[in-house]
PDB file of N, CA, C, O and CB in Angstrom:
ATOM      1  N   MET A   1       9.308  14.653   6.604  1.00  0.00           N
ATOM      2  CA  MET A   1       8.241  13.716   6.367  1.00  0.00           C
ATOM      3  C   MET A   1       8.086  13.492   4.867  1.00  0.00           C
ATOM      4  O   MET A   1       7.947  14.449   4.105  1.00  0.00           O
ATOM      5  CB  MET A   1       6.930  14.217   6.987  1.00  0.00           C
ATOM      6  N   ASN A   2       8.110  12.255   4.449  1.00  0.00           N
ATOM      7  CA  ASN A   2       7.955  11.904   3.041  1.00  0.00           C
ATOM      8  C   ASN A   2       6.789  10.950   2.871  1.00  0.00           C
ATOM      9  O   ASN A   2       6.364  10.281   3.813  1.00  0.00           O
ATOM     10  CB  ASN A   2       9.245  11.279   2.484  1.00  0.00           C
ATOM     11  N   THR A   3       6.286  10.904   1.657  1.00  0.00           N
ATOM     12  CA  THR A   3       5.301   9.872   1.359  1.00  0.00           C
ATOM     13  C   THR A   3       6.030   8.547   1.227  1.00  0.00           C
ATOM     14  O   THR A   3       7.256   8.517   1.118  1.00  0.00           O
ATOM     15  CB  THR A   3       4.499  10.204   0.061  1.00  0.00           C
ATOM     16  N   ILE A   4       5.288   7.460   1.236  1.00  0.00           N
ATOM     17  CA  ILE A   4       5.912   6.143   1.172  1.00  0.00           C
ATOM     18  C   ILE A   4       6.599   5.925  -0.169  1.00  0.00           C
ATOM     19  O   ILE A   4       7.620   5.239  -0.230  1.00  0.00           O
ATOM     20  CB  ILE A   4       4.873   5.051   1.411  1.00  0.00           C
ATOM     21  N   VAL A   5       6.061   6.493  -1.240  1.00  0.00           N
ATOM     22  CA  VAL A   5       6.666   6.334  -2.565  1.00  0.00           C
ATOM     23  C   VAL A   5       8.033   7.016  -2.609  1.00  0.00           C
ATOM     24  O   VAL A   5       8.987   6.467  -3.161  1.00  0.00           O
ATOM     25  CB  VAL A   5       5.741   6.915  -3.660  1.00  0.00           C
ATOM     26  N   ILE A   6       8.124   8.197  -2.036  1.00  0.00           N
ATOM     27  CA  ILE A   6       9.399   8.910  -2.007  1.00  0.00           C
ATOM     28  C   ILE A   6      10.395   8.176  -1.121  1.00  0.00           C
ATOM     29  O   ILE A   6      11.575   8.087  -1.460  1.00  0.00           O
ATOM     30  CB  ILE A   6       9.205  10.352  -1.511  1.00  0.00           C
ATOM     31  N   ALA A   7       9.936   7.652   0.007  1.00  0.00           N
ATOM     32  CA  ALA A   7      10.824   6.901   0.885  1.00  0.00           C
ATOM     33  C   ALA A   7      11.352   5.646   0.207  1.00  0.00           C
ATOM     34  O   ALA A   7      12.531   5.318   0.345  1.00  0.00           O
ATOM     35  CB  ALA A   7      10.105   6.532   2.169  1.00  0.00           C
ATOM     36  N   LEU A   8      10.494   4.939  -0.526  1.00  0.00           N
ATOM     37  CA  LEU A   8      10.944   3.757  -1.257  1.00  0.00           C
ATOM     38  C   LEU A   8      11.953   4.132  -2.337  1.00  0.00           C
ATOM     39  O   LEU A   8      12.940   3.424  -2.539  1.00  0.00           O
ATOM     40  CB  LEU A   8       9.750   3.030  -1.881  1.00  0.00           C
ATOM     41  N   ARG A   9      11.714   5.227  -3.020  1.00  0.00           N
ATOM     42  CA  ARG A   9      12.641   5.667  -4.072  1.00  0.00           C
ATOM     43  C   ARG A   9      14.000   6.016  -3.484  1.00  0.00           C
ATOM     44  O   ARG A   9      15.026   5.736  -4.103  1.00  0.00           O
ATOM     45  CB  ARG A   9      12.068   6.879  -4.827  1.00  0.00           C
ATOM     46  N   LYS A  10      14.028   6.620  -2.305  1.00  0.00           N
ATOM     47  CA  LYS A  10      15.289   6.962  -1.663  1.00  0.00           C
ATOM     48  C   LYS A  10      16.043   5.720  -1.185  1.00  0.00           C
ATOM     49  O   LYS A  10      17.268   5.742  -1.064  1.00  0.00           O
ATOM     50  CB  LYS A  10      15.037   7.896  -0.493  1.00  0.00           C
ATOM     51  N   MET A  11      15.313   4.644  -0.915  1.00  0.00           N
ATOM     52  CA  MET A  11      15.960   3.419  -0.459  1.00  0.00           C
ATOM     53  C   MET A  11      16.662   2.683  -1.596  1.00  0.00           C
ATOM     54  O   MET A  11      17.586   1.907  -1.352  1.00  0.00           O
ATOM     55  CB  MET A  11      14.941   2.507   0.192  1.00  0.00           C
ATOM     56  N   VAL A  12      16.233   2.917  -2.836  1.00  0.00           N
ATOM     57  CA  VAL A  12      16.810   2.229  -3.985  1.00  0.00           C
ATOM     58  C   VAL A  12      17.957   3.079  -4.521  1.00  0.00           C
ATOM     59  O   VAL A  12      17.764   4.228  -4.917  1.00  0.00           O
ATOM     60  CB  VAL A  12      15.733   1.968  -5.093  1.00  0.00           C
ATOM     61  N   SER A  13      19.150   2.497  -4.525  1.00  0.00           N
ATOM     62  CA  SER A  13      20.296   3.217  -5.068  1.00  0.00           C
ATOM     63  C   SER A  13      20.455   2.880  -6.544  1.00  0.00           C
ATOM     64  O   SER A  13      19.812   1.964  -7.057  1.00  0.00           O
ATOM     65  CB  SER A  13      21.586   2.874  -4.288  1.00  0.00           C
ATOM     66  N   PHE A  14      21.311   3.624  -7.214  1.00  0.00           N
ATOM     67  CA  PHE A  14      21.503   3.403  -8.646  1.00  0.00           C
ATOM     68  C   PHE A  14      22.334   2.156  -8.914  1.00  0.00           C
ATOM     69  O   PHE A  14      22.175   1.519  -9.955  1.00  0.00           O
ATOM     70  CB  PHE A  14      22.169   4.616  -9.282  1.00  0.00           C
ATOM     71  N   ALA A  15      23.209   1.804  -7.996  1.00  0.00           N
ATOM     72  CA  ALA A  15      23.995   0.579  -8.148  1.00  0.00           C
ATOM     73  C   ALA A  15      23.233  -0.555  -7.467  1.00  0.00           C
ATOM     74  O   ALA A  15      22.964  -0.488  -6.268  1.00  0.00           O
ATOM     75  CB  ALA A  15      25.440   0.741  -7.539  1.00  0.00           C
ATOM     76  N   ASP A  16      22.888  -1.583  -8.216  1.00  0.00           N
ATOM     77  CA  ASP A  16      22.094  -2.678  -7.672  1.00  0.00           C
ATOM     78  C   ASP A  16      22.782  -3.386  -6.513  1.00  0.00           C
ATOM     79  O   ASP A  16      22.107  -3.943  -5.647  1.00  0.00           O
ATOM     80  CB  ASP A  16      21.786  -3.671  -8.756  1.00  0.00           C
ATOM     81  N   ALA A  17      24.088  -3.377  -6.481  1.00  0.00           N
ATOM     82  CA  ALA A  17      24.813  -4.072  -5.417  1.00  0.00           C
ATOM     83  C   ALA A  17      24.620  -3.374  -4.074  1.00  0.00           C
ATOM     84  O   ALA A  17      24.712  -4.017  -3.028  1.00  0.00           O
ATOM     85  CB  ALA A  17      26.306  -4.157  -5.756  1.00  0.00           C
ATOM     86  N   ASP A  18      24.355  -2.078  -4.087  1.00  0.00           N
ATOM     87  CA  ASP A  18      24.217  -1.325  -2.840  1.00  0.00           C
ATOM     88  C   ASP A  18      22.804  -1.348  -2.273  1.00  0.00           C
ATOM     89  O   ASP A  18      22.610  -1.062  -1.091  1.00  0.00           O
ATOM     90  CB  ASP A  18      24.638   0.097  -3.060  1.00  0.00           C
ATOM     91  N   THR A  19      21.831  -1.676  -3.081  1.00  0.00           N
ATOM     92  CA  THR A  19      20.436  -1.653  -2.644  1.00  0.00           C
ATOM     93  C   THR A  19      20.131  -2.869  -1.783  1.00  0.00           C
ATOM     94  O   THR A  19      20.408  -4.003  -2.174  1.00  0.00           O
ATOM     95  CB  THR A  19      19.486  -1.604  -3.855  1.00  0.00           C
ATOM     96  N   GLN A  20      19.570  -2.631  -0.630  1.00  0.00           N
ATOM     97  CA  GLN A  20      19.145  -3.717   0.249  1.00  0.00           C
ATOM     98  C   GLN A  20      17.678  -4.016  -0.085  1.00  0.00           C
ATOM     99  O   GLN A  20      16.757  -3.446   0.500  1.00  0.00           O
ATOM    100  CB  GLN A  20      19.333  -3.340   1.783  1.00  0.00           C
ATOM    101  N   TRP A  21      17.497  -4.925  -1.042  1.00  0.00           N
ATOM    102  CA  TRP A  21      16.171  -5.185  -1.581  1.00  0.00           C
ATOM    103  C   TRP A  21      15.230  -5.776  -0.560  1.00  0.00           C
ATOM    104  O   TRP A  21      14.022  -5.555  -0.643  1.00  0.00           O
ATOM    105  CB  TRP A  21      16.268  -6.098  -2.754  1.00  0.00           C
ATOM    106  N   HIS A  22      15.736  -6.512   0.390  1.00  0.00           N
ATOM    107  CA  HIS A  22      14.843  -7.081   1.397  1.00  0.00           C
ATOM    108  C   HIS A  22      14.190  -5.978   2.230  1.00  0.00           C
ATOM    109  O   HIS A  22      13.029  -6.114   2.618  1.00  0.00           O
ATOM    110  CB  HIS A  22      15.613  -8.052   2.309  1.00  0.00           C
ATOM    111  N   LEU A  23      14.906  -4.894   2.512  1.00  0.00           N
ATOM    112  CA  LEU A  23      14.315  -3.779   3.263  1.00  0.00           C
ATOM    113  C   LEU A  23      13.310  -3.003   2.409  1.00  0.00           C
ATOM    114  O   LEU A  23      12.290  -2.532   2.912  1.00  0.00           O
ATOM    115  CB  LEU A  23      15.418  -2.830   3.766  1.00  0.00           C
ATOM    116  N   VAL A  24      13.603  -2.878   1.131  1.00  0.00           N
ATOM    117  CA  VAL A  24      12.679  -2.194   0.223  1.00  0.00           C
ATOM    118  C   VAL A  24      11.372  -2.968   0.128  1.00  0.00           C
ATOM    119  O   VAL A  24      10.292  -2.379   0.175  1.00  0.00           O
ATOM    120  CB  VAL A  24      13.308  -2.027  -1.179  1.00  0.00           C
ATOM    121  N   MET A  25      11.470  -4.288  -0.006  1.00  0.00           N
ATOM    122  CA  MET A  25      10.264  -5.108  -0.141  1.00  0.00           C
ATOM    123  C   MET A  25       9.451  -5.152   1.146  1.00  0.00           C
ATOM    124  O   MET A  25       8.221  -5.138   1.096  1.00  0.00           O
ATOM    125  CB  MET A  25      10.638  -6.519  -0.556  1.00  0.00           C
ATOM    126  N   VAL A  26      10.112  -5.204   2.294  1.00  0.00           N
ATOM    127  CA  VAL A  26       9.386  -5.180   3.568  1.00  0.00           C
ATOM    128  C   VAL A  26       8.659  -3.852   3.729  1.00  0.00           C
ATOM    129  O   VAL A  26       7.514  -3.823   4.179  1.00  0.00           O
ATOM    130  CB  VAL A  26      10.352  -5.412   4.756  1.00  0.00           C
ATOM    131  N   THR A  27       9.307  -2.764   3.371  1.00  0.00           N
ATOM    132  CA  THR A  27       8.665  -1.449   3.460  1.00  0.00           C
ATOM    133  C   THR A  27       7.459  -1.360   2.526  1.00  0.00           C
ATOM    134  O   THR A  27       6.421  -0.812   2.898  1.00  0.00           O
ATOM    135  CB  THR A  27       9.673  -0.339   3.124  1.00  0.00           C
ATOM    136  N   ALA A  28       7.597  -1.894   1.329  1.00  0.00           N
ATOM    137  CA  ALA A  28       6.482  -1.878   0.384  1.00  0.00           C
ATOM    138  C   ALA A  28       5.319  -2.726   0.892  1.00  0.00           C
ATOM    139  O   ALA A  28       4.160  -2.334   0.763  1.00  0.00           O
ATOM    140  CB  ALA A  28       6.939  -2.379  -0.989  1.00  0.00           C
ATOM    141  N   MET A  29       5.624  -3.880   1.465  1.00  0.00           N
ATOM    142  CA  MET A  29       4.561  -4.737   2.001  1.00  0.00           C
ATOM    143  C   MET A  29       3.859  -4.079   3.189  1.00  0.00           C
ATOM    144  O   MET A  29       2.638  -4.171   3.315  1.00  0.00           O
ATOM    145  CB  MET A  29       5.137  -6.096   2.422  1.00  0.00           C
ATOM    146  N   LEU A  30       4.614  -3.423   4.051  1.00  0.00           N
ATOM    147  CA  LEU A  30       4.001  -2.722   5.181  1.00  0.00           C
ATOM    148  C   LEU A  30       3.183  -1.520   4.717  1.00  0.00           C
ATOM    149  O   LEU A  30       2.212  -1.142   5.374  1.00  0.00           O
ATOM    150  CB  LEU A  30       5.077  -2.269   6.169  1.00  0.00           C
ATOM    151  N   ALA A  31       3.565  -0.920   3.598  1.00  0.00           N
ATOM    152  CA  ALA A  31       2.831   0.233   3.080  1.00  0.00           C
ATOM    153  C   ALA A  31       1.480  -0.187   2.512  1.00  0.00           C
ATOM    154  O   ALA A  31       0.540   0.607   2.527  1.00  0.00           O
ATOM    155  CB  ALA A  31       3.654   0.951   2.006  1.00  0.00           C
ATOM    156  N   ILE A  32       1.359  -1.411   2.012  1.00  0.00           N
ATOM    157  CA  ILE A  32       0.113  -1.857   1.396  1.00  0.00           C
ATOM    158  C   ILE A  32      -0.879  -2.388   2.428  1.00  0.00           C
ATOM    159  O   ILE A  32      -2.057  -2.549   2.110  1.00  0.00           O
ATOM    160  CB  ILE A  32       0.400  -2.929   0.361  1.00  0.00           C
ATOM    161  N   VAL A  33      -0.439  -2.662   3.644  1.00  0.00           N
ATOM    162  CA  VAL A  33      -1.326  -3.235   4.668  1.00  0.00           C
ATOM    163  C   VAL A  33      -2.484  -2.295   5.041  1.00  0.00           C
ATOM    164  O   VAL A  33      -3.623  -2.761   5.057  1.00  0.00           O
ATOM    165  CB  VAL A  33      -0.519  -3.570   5.921  1.00  0.00           C
ATOM    166  N   PRO A  34      -2.271  -1.013   5.340  1.00  0.00           N
ATOM    167  CA  PRO A  34      -3.418  -0.154   5.710  1.00  0.00           C
ATOM    168  C   PRO A  34      -4.502  -0.042   4.641  1.00  0.00           C
ATOM    169  O   PRO A  34      -5.679  -0.126   4.992  1.00  0.00           O
ATOM    170  CB  PRO A  34      -2.925   1.222   6.030  1.00  0.00           C
ATOM    171  N   PRO A  35      -4.176   0.143   3.346  1.00  0.00           N
ATOM    172  CA  PRO A  35      -5.262   0.161   2.352  1.00  0.00           C
ATOM    173  C   PRO A  35      -6.027  -1.157   2.268  1.00  0.00           C
ATOM    174  O   PRO A  35      -7.242  -1.161   2.073  1.00  0.00           O
ATOM    175  CB  PRO A  35      -4.701   0.495   0.990  1.00  0.00           C
ATOM    176  N   ILE A  36      -5.322  -2.267   2.413  1.00  0.00           N
ATOM    177  CA  ILE A  36      -6.006  -3.561   2.383  1.00  0.00           C
ATOM    178  C   ILE A  36      -6.947  -3.690   3.568  1.00  0.00           C
ATOM    179  O   ILE A  36      -8.063  -4.188   3.416  1.00  0.00           O
ATOM    180  CB  ILE A  36      -4.990  -4.715   2.383  1.00  0.00           C
ATOM    181  N   LEU A  37      -6.520  -3.251   4.745  1.00  0.00           N
ATOM    182  CA  LEU A  37      -7.383  -3.315   5.927  1.00  0.00           C
ATOM    183  C   LEU A  37      -8.624  -2.451   5.766  1.00  0.00           C
ATOM    184  O   LEU A  37      -9.709  -2.837   6.201  1.00  0.00           O
ATOM    185  CB  LEU A  37      -6.612  -2.882   7.166  1.00  0.00           C
ATOM    186  N   VAL A  38      -8.477  -1.299   5.153  1.00  0.00           N
ATOM    187  CA  VAL A  38      -9.627  -0.419   4.926  1.00  0.00           C
ATOM    188  C   VAL A  38     -10.613  -1.087   3.973  1.00  0.00           C
ATOM    189  O   VAL A  38     -11.820  -1.051   4.214  1.00  0.00           O
ATOM    190  CB  VAL A  38      -9.170   0.950   4.360  1.00  0.00           C
ATOM    191  N   VAL A  39     -10.125  -1.688   2.908  1.00  0.00           N
ATOM    192  CA  VAL A  39     -11.011  -2.356   1.948  1.00  0.00           C
ATOM    193  C   VAL A  39     -11.733  -3.523   2.612  1.00  0.00           C
ATOM    194  O   VAL A  39     -12.937  -3.698   2.425  1.00  0.00           O
ATOM    195  CB  VAL A  39     -10.213  -2.851   0.723  1.00  0.00           C
ATOM    196  N   VAL A  40     -11.007  -4.316   3.381  1.00  0.00           N
ATOM    197  CA  VAL A  40     -11.630  -5.463   4.042  1.00  0.00           C
ATOM    198  C   VAL A  40     -12.674  -5.001   5.053  1.00  0.00           C
ATOM    199  O   VAL A  40     -13.746  -5.599   5.157  1.00  0.00           O
ATOM    200  CB  VAL A  40     -10.566  -6.328   4.738  1.00  0.00           C
ATOM    201  N   ALA A  41     -12.368  -3.946   5.792  1.00  0.00           N
ATOM    202  CA  ALA A  41     -13.299  -3.455   6.806  1.00  0.00           C
ATOM    203  C   ALA A  41     -14.537  -2.806   6.189  1.00  0.00           C
ATOM    204  O   ALA A  41     -15.626  -2.896   6.757  1.00  0.00           O
ATOM    205  CB  ALA A  41     -12.598  -2.462   7.713  1.00  0.00           C
ATOM    206  N   MET A  42     -14.389  -2.164   5.051  1.00  0.00           N
ATOM    207  CA  MET A  42     -15.479  -1.397   4.464  1.00  0.00           C
ATOM    208  C   MET A  42     -16.201  -2.131   3.337  1.00  0.00           C
ATOM    209  O   MET A  42     -17.136  -1.576   2.760  1.00  0.00           O
ATOM    210  CB  MET A  42     -14.952  -0.095   3.951  1.00  0.00           C
ATOM    211  N   GLN A  43     -15.802  -3.356   3.005  1.00  0.00           N
ATOM    212  CA  GLN A  43     -16.396  -4.018   1.851  1.00  0.00           C
ATOM    213  C   GLN A  43     -17.879  -4.308   2.035  1.00  0.00           C
ATOM    214  O   GLN A  43     -18.617  -4.342   1.051  1.00  0.00           O
ATOM    215  CB  GLN A  43     -15.666  -5.298   1.566  1.00  0.00           C
ATOM    216  N   ARG A  44     -18.332  -4.516   3.254  1.00  0.00           N
ATOM    217  CA  ARG A  44     -19.754  -4.767   3.500  1.00  0.00           C
ATOM    218  C   ARG A  44     -20.588  -3.567   3.052  1.00  0.00           C
ATOM    219  O   ARG A  44     -21.610  -3.731   2.387  1.00  0.00           O
ATOM    220  CB  ARG A  44     -20.006  -5.067   4.998  1.00  0.00           C
ATOM    221  N   TRP A  45     -20.148  -2.362   3.418  1.00  0.00           N
ATOM    222  CA  TRP A  45     -20.893  -1.160   3.050  1.00  0.00           C
ATOM    223  C   TRP A  45     -20.750  -0.860   1.560  1.00  0.00           C
ATOM    224  O   TRP A  45     -21.680  -0.345   0.938  1.00  0.00           O
ATOM    225  CB  TRP A  45     -20.416   0.038   3.876  1.00  0.00           C
ATOM    226  N   PHE A  46     -19.604  -1.175   0.993  1.00  0.00           N
ATOM    227  CA  PHE A  46     -19.404  -0.958  -0.436  1.00  0.00           C
ATOM    228  C   PHE A  46     -20.350  -1.838  -1.253  1.00  0.00           C
ATOM    229  O   PHE A  46     -20.993  -1.355  -2.185  1.00  0.00           O
ATOM    230  CB  PHE A  46     -17.943  -1.242  -0.824  1.00  0.00           C
ATOM    231  N   VAL A  47     -20.439  -3.106  -0.914  1.00  0.00           N
ATOM    232  CA  VAL A  47     -21.328  -4.019  -1.633  1.00  0.00           C
ATOM    233  C   VAL A  47     -22.775  -3.628  -1.399  1.00  0.00           C
ATOM    234  O   VAL A  47     -23.575  -3.662  -2.334  1.00  0.00           O
ATOM    235  CB  VAL A  47     -21.090  -5.476  -1.197  1.00  0.00           C
ATOM    236  N   ARG A  48     -23.132  -3.260  -0.180  1.00  0.00           N
ATOM    237  CA  ARG A  48     -24.502  -2.832   0.120  1.00  0.00           C
ATOM    238  C   ARG A  48     -24.881  -1.614  -0.728  1.00  0.00           C
ATOM    239  O   ARG A  48     -26.016  -1.521  -1.197  1.00  0.00           O
ATOM    240  CB  ARG A  48     -24.650  -2.505   1.626  1.00  0.00           C
ATOM    241  N   GLY A  49     -23.963  -0.700  -0.924  1.00  0.00           N
ATOM    242  CA  GLY A  49     -24.231   0.469  -1.758  1.00  0.00           C
ATOM    243  C   GLY A  49     -24.390   0.129  -3.229  1.00  0.00           C
ATOM    244  O   GLY A  49     -25.124   0.801  -3.953  1.00  0.00           O
ATOM    245  N   LEU A  50     -23.702  -0.913  -3.668  1.00  0.00           N
ATOM    246  CA  LEU A  50     -23.816  -1.320  -5.070  1.00  0.00           C
ATOM    247  C   LEU A  50     -25.130  -2.018  -5.368  1.00  0.00           C
ATOM    248  O   LEU A  50     -25.716  -1.812  -6.431  1.00  0.00           O
ATOM    249  CB  LEU A  50     -22.671  -2.228  -5.440  1.00  0.00           C
ATOM    250  N   VAL A  51     -25.604  -2.850  -4.431  1.00  0.00           N
ATOM    251  CA  VAL A  51     -26.795  -3.650  -4.719  1.00  0.00           C
ATOM    252  C   VAL A  51     -28.088  -3.019  -4.212  1.00  0.00           C
ATOM    253  O   VAL A  51     -29.172  -3.532  -4.492  1.00  0.00           O
ATOM    254  CB  VAL A  51     -26.642  -5.015  -4.117  1.00  0.00           C
ATOM    255  N   GLU A  52     -27.993  -1.939  -3.487  1.00  0.00           N
ATOM    256  CA  GLU A  52     -29.195  -1.284  -2.980  1.00  0.00           C
ATOM    257  C   GLU A  52     -29.986  -0.691  -4.139  1.00  0.00           C
ATOM    258  O   GLU A  52     -29.418  -0.002  -4.987  1.00  0.00           O
ATOM    259  CB  GLU A  52     -28.833  -0.186  -1.951  1.00  0.00           C
ATOM    260  N   SER A  53     -31.284  -0.948  -4.185  1.00  0.00           N
ATOM    261  CA  SER A  53     -32.086  -0.520  -5.325  1.00  0.00           C
ATOM    262  C   SER A  53     -32.497   0.955  -5.247  1.00  0.00           C
ATOM    263  O   SER A  53     -32.605   1.614  -6.282  1.00  0.00           O
ATOM    264  CB  SER A  53     -33.319  -1.383  -5.428  1.00  0.00           C
ATOM    265  N   GLU A  54     -32.723   1.474  -4.062  1.00  0.00           N
ATOM    266  CA  GLU A  54     -33.120   2.882  -3.961  1.00  0.00           C
ATOM    267  C   GLU A  54     -31.880   3.769  -3.913  1.00  0.00           C
ATOM    268  O   GLU A  54     -30.904   3.480  -3.220  1.00  0.00           O
ATOM    269  CB  GLU A  54     -34.003   3.117  -2.707  1.00  0.00           C
ATOM    270  N   LYS A  55     -31.951   4.839  -4.660  1.00  0.00           N
ATOM    271  CA  LYS A  55     -30.792   5.738  -4.725  1.00  0.00           C
ATOM    272  C   LYS A  55     -31.211   7.158  -4.530  1.00  0.00           C
ATOM    273  O   LYS A  55     -30.371   8.058  -4.553  1.00  0.00           O
ATOM    274  CB  LYS A  55     -30.063   5.596  -6.046  1.00  0.00           C
TER     275      LYS A  55
END
């Protein structure tokens, strides 16, 4: 089991001709989807916490 950063690094070879960049980019795009979904889902509570006057 690897983190996504380590998996992406393993996908990139030292010779540019051997690297399948389309697979690297798809993996990177799929890796960013869960954090974006969390931000979109939780933004209502985040903004409410910022503008709430009582702390």
